[in-house]
N, C-alpha and C positions, 0 to 999 in steps of 0.2 A: 689323479689329480689335476685341475684346473684351475686357471689364474683369468679371472673376470675382469673387463674392463673397468667395471664401475665399481670393484673393491679396492679400499686403499692399498699402498704399497706394502710388501713382504705380507700379505693375506692373501690365502688360498682356500678353496673350497675343496672338499673329500667328502667321500662317504664311509662314515662308520660300519661295524660290524651289523648293524641292522639295516643297512643300506639307506640310512637317513643323511640328508644334506649337511654339513659340520663345517666351521669355518675356523683357521688356526692362523697365528700369526708365527713367522720364524724367520730370525734374521741372525746371521753370524756373530755370535758374541754375547747373545742375549736369549733368555729361555723361552723355549717353546710355550704359547700360549693357546686355549681352545676357548673359543669366544663362547657366553652362555646366552647372548642376546642376538636377535636376528641385525642383518646388516640394513642400514637405513636408519635405525633407532637412536635416539641419544643416546641409550644405554651403550649399545656398542661401539659408539664413538669413544665413550668412556672408558670402555675395556682397551680400546686401541691405543690410546694416548697413554693409560698406564703400561701395557705393553711395552709400547717405545721408549717410555722411559726406564722400564726395569733394568737392572745390573745383575750380573751373574750372583747366583746364591754367595753369601759370604761362608767361610768355612766354619764346620760345625765346631762349635766350642767343646774342650775335653773336660769330661768331668770325672771326681774321684769313683774309682771302682765302686759297685756296690751301693752307690746312692740313688736316692730317690730320683735325682736327675739323670744318673747313666740309664736307668732302666726305661724312662720315659723317653730318652734320646733314642734308644734301642728300640722301643716299641713303636715310633713313629718310621723306623725304615723297614719295618715287617711288609712283607707282601700283602697280606691282609688288611693293615692299616692303609697303605695305600690304594687298595681295591675300592675303600668305603665312596660312598657319595661324597661329593664335596661338601655337601649340608651336612650330614652326619660328621663327617671328619671335622669341620668347623664346632659343632656342638660338643663332641668328647674334647676335642684339643683345648677348648675352653675351660672346662670342668676340669682337666687335669693341669692346664697353667695356673690356675687358681689354688688348685693344691699346693702344687710345687712351690708356690710363693714363699710359703712357710714352712714347707718341709722338705724343700729340694736337695738341701745338705746332708739330711740324715740318712742314715744308712737304711736301707728299706727293710732289713728284720727288725728294726726297732720300730715298725708302723705296725703294732700289734692289733689284735681284734678288740682289745680294751681300748685303744687309742682310736679307731675306726669308730667304734660305739657312742664313745663320747662326742665325737664330732657329729655324728648322725642323729644324736640327740637333741643337739643344739639346732638343727634343723626341723623340730617337731613340725613347727608352724607352715612349712613348705615341703609337706610330704613327697611331692613329685620331684622337686629338686633334689632331696636325700636319695631317693631312688636313683636318680640319673648320677649322682656322685659314686651311689653303692655300685654300679654297672662300670662305671669308668674305671673303679679301684680294683674291681675283679679282673677286668682284662689288663690292669698293670700286674697286679701279682701273678697272673699266670704268665706274663713276660718273664717275672723273676723267676718262677720256676723252671722255665724253660732256661733259663741262664744259670740253673743251678746255685742259686742264693738265697733259697729257701724249699722247703720240702712241701709247703701246704699253703693254701689260700686263706688267709685269717677272713678275708671278707665273708667266707662260706660260713661263720659262724655269727654272723649278724642276721638281724631280721628286717625285711623291707617292711616299710610304712603300707598299711593299706589305706587306699585312695576312696575319698568317699565320689559318688556321683558315678555317672556313667559316659563321661566324655563329652563330646559334641552332641548335640540334640539331633535326633533323628527325625527329617521332616514328617508330618503326618500326611494323609491323604487329604485331609481339607485344607492344610496349609499349602500342599503343591496347587490345589483347584483354585484357591484362593489367589496366587502367584499368577497362574496361568490367565485367571479373568483379568486383572489388571494388564499383563503383558500378552497379547495375542500373539500367534504365528505371524513371523514377516519382521519383528521386532528383535533387535540386539538383545534385548534383555531375555526373551522367550528363549532365543537361539541358546544363550548361556546356560538356562536354567537345564533345558532340555539334554545339551552335550553332560552337564554334570551328571544329571540322572541317569541317562540312558547308558553312558559309557561308564559309570562309578569311577571316573579319574579322579585323582585330586588335582585342585585348580592349578597347581605348577604344571601338573602333564596336558591338562586339557584346554590350555589357553595355545599349546603347540597344534592341537588339531586340525588338519584342513584337508582337503581334495588330495593329497597326497597319500592321505590314510585309507582314502578308500579303494577297495579291490572289488569290483563288480558290486555287490549288493551286501556288503560286510565292511566293516571298517576293522583295520589292522592297528593296535594300540600298543603303547609302550607305558611303563610305571616304572618311572625314574628312580622312587625311592628304593626298591627292590631288585629292579633289573627286571621285573616280570613283563610278559608279552600277552595279550589277549587278542582275540578277534571273535567280533560280535556281529550277529545278523541286523541289519538295518530293519527295524520294523517300520509299519505304517506310519506310526506318529512320530519317531524319528526321522523319516523320509522328508515328511511335509515340513519338520521344524528346519531341516538344512536347505531343501529345495531352494528357497529365495537366495541363498548364499553360496549355490554350487559352482558358479563362476567367479568366485573370489580368487586370487593370486595369493599365495599364501597361507595363513591361517583362516578357518571360518570367522572366528571372532576377533574383530578388529576393533579400534577406538573410533571414534568420531573423526578423527584424521587420517584414518588409515592406516594406522600401525598396529603390531600385534601388542598386545597386553603383557606386561610382567607379572608374575604371581601376584605381587603385592598391589600393583596397581588395579589389577583386576578385581583382588577381594575387597577392596575399596570403594569400587565402583560398584560391585553387586552389593554390597552392604546398604548402599545408599538406596538400590533398585527394591531390596527387599521392604525397606523401611517405607516406600514410597507405596508399596504394596499393602500396607498397615500389617505387616506380620512382626511379630517381635525379634530382638535383636539375637535372640537364641538360634533363628535361623539363619546359618552360616551355610558356605558354600560346601562345605566337608560333609554337612549333616545333609546332603542329597548322596552323597555315596552311601551313607548309612542307610538311608531311605530305600535305596536299590538293594541294600544287603537284607532289609527287613522284608521288601517285596520277594525277595527271591526265598526267603526261610517261608514267607506266608503262602507262595505258591507250590511248595512243596519240593524244592529243589534240595538235593543233598549239598554236605558241606564242601564237597569237590565240586559239583557243577556249579555251585554258588562261586568258589573261588577262580573258577575257568571264567567268569564274569568279571570280579572286581579285583582280581589279580592278587589276592592275598597268598601269602606263601604258607599259611598253616591253618588247621582247622579253629584252633583256639581263637586267633584273632577275628576270622572271620565269623565265629560264634558270638562274639564280643560284638561285633558290629550288627551282628542280625538279633540281638538280643530283646529289641523292642516288637520284635514281631509279636501280634496278638495270638496269643495262647489259644483262645477257642476256634480262630480261623485256621489254626495249623492244626490242631485235633480234628475238625471236621474234615479237612484235606486227608489227613492220613487214613481216617476210618472210612471216608468215603473210598477211599484208593484199595483199603484192606475190604471193604464189601463186594467191591466189584472184582477184585482178584479171589476171593474166595467163596462169591454168591454159589449156591448149589443151584442146578438146572431143575427147572419148574415142569412137573408133569401136565398134561393137558387139563386134569381136572383141579388144578390148583395147587396138589399136593406137590413136597419135595420128591423129586424122580429118587 
């Protein structure tokens, strides 16, 4: 643990389990706080002021045994819940808190499949939100089963909504080329696109990448959403893209004021640059992660090889991301490999040996 002179009072630097620099606030009588932003940024100072003003957590309220309130409170105390990423925790907490507003005082055994079905039916116009509620409630009832309050999960007998569309648009090669023509190597705009595409990182992870991630001719990367780690070789194109920024202190990509981007700040900035390149609004930052998944599939990568690049934890999710791959290209690649593997040796007269 180190204390840097330029850090505010009660803030120290430390290394996490991935040997990454992190910062935390610790003061007697106040909760420990782990910073999400980099020192020197306005966001960091905002977090610091909130950490200083924090009070000890209030005692947890007591709820009647067997109620939805009591089961939600118990779920929040489980190791699995606490181990979630802050973003996931905030999403599911929001869903559960909205559900408990009208149902918290009810006994959880009274929340039947019929009750849940009726609730989901009222959300038909927002299938994604309905499916997220279904997932959150499934976790809630699993906790109730662990507490011996019920013997089955009523959510298991409900149906998920089929969502239309494929989610984020995967950039085509023509769209990538159009962006590159507008923003040549040496610009921040090209650096942003190059890092997103070649690392296959989400924007929230990409904005944290810098020279500290480089180990020889590779980039060691962290995928915050699922705690995955990947190590990718730096190919010639990526080398040329980051070379003008090799001496950067901190992150490769920085604002014009020399500060690291927040995920949302970068998203807004990148959307403007996409528009300036004459591309449609469907070309989002996340679509470059899908474009790399497509490239991997079209190049003959197996699901396991593809996941080693993208950090996906399952074949199913990687396959979904790679679903825009050109089937003819994949067929050509596959059959070329088959022909090479099973080609019969030719005799000198041209006949099969």
